N, C-alpha and C positions, 0 to 999 in steps of 0.2 A: 485814245483809241481803245484801250482795254476796257475803260469804263463804258464806252458805247457798246462794245461787244457783250459785256456783262448785262446791261439793261436789255438788249435784244434777246439774250438767252432767257431772261426771266419772263418775257412776254410771248415767246414763240409758242408755248403750250396753251396759251389762252385764246387763240383764234377760234371763234365760233362757239365758245363755251358760254352757256347761259348763266346768268347771275344766280347764285344759290339763294333759295328762299330761307330767310332767317326765322327760326322758330323761337319766338319770344318767350314762350312757356318754358322751353328747354334752356334758354339762356338764363332765365330767372332761377330755374332749378339748380343749375350748375353754379351760378353766382351765390345762391343761398349757401351751398355747401362750402364754398370758398370763404365767404364772409364769416360763417359761424366757426371757422377754424381760427379766427383772429380774436384778440383780446377786445377789440372795439365792438364787435357784434356778437359776443357770447350769449346775449339775451334775446337775439333774434330767433323767433320760432317759426316764421313762415315768410315767404316772398312770393307773391302771387300776381301774375299778369292777367288782366281782364280785357279781352279783345274788344268787347262792345264799348268800353269806356276809354281804351288806350291808357290805362292807369296800372301802376304797380302798387300793391298794398304790402307794406312791411309791417308785420305784426310782432310785437315784443312780449316777453313775459310780463305779466301784470295787466295785459289787455290793451296797452297803447298800440294804436294803429296809425302809421304814417302813410298818407296817400301821395303818390309821386306821379306827376304827369309825364308820360312818355309818348305823347301823340306825335306822329310822323317821325319817330326816332328809328334810326338803323339799329342793328344789334349793339354795336360799340357805343353809340350815343345813349342807348338805354342803360348800359353798364355805367357810363359816366354820370348820367343823371341820377341813378340810384345811389351810387357812391357819394356823389356831391350832397344829395339830400340826407344821407345817413351820417354825414360828417366824417367819411373815411378818406 
């Protein structure tokens, strides 16, 4: 009974709320700062989302660029795809 009450309390405030638009440029910007704080991605110099291609470009020191397909991704799926492709 308590579990049911807890679930209903979590959804009460969501009635009629529109889904938030996810800004993939902002997600990449914040993910970049997070990743560069780690040992794994110390050499990452940019993480750029391109709307027209639905791709993220990860640029590293030395000029290497990794192109990551994020077509049809939600914000969290974009994060997962980037991290998976960077080996994090």
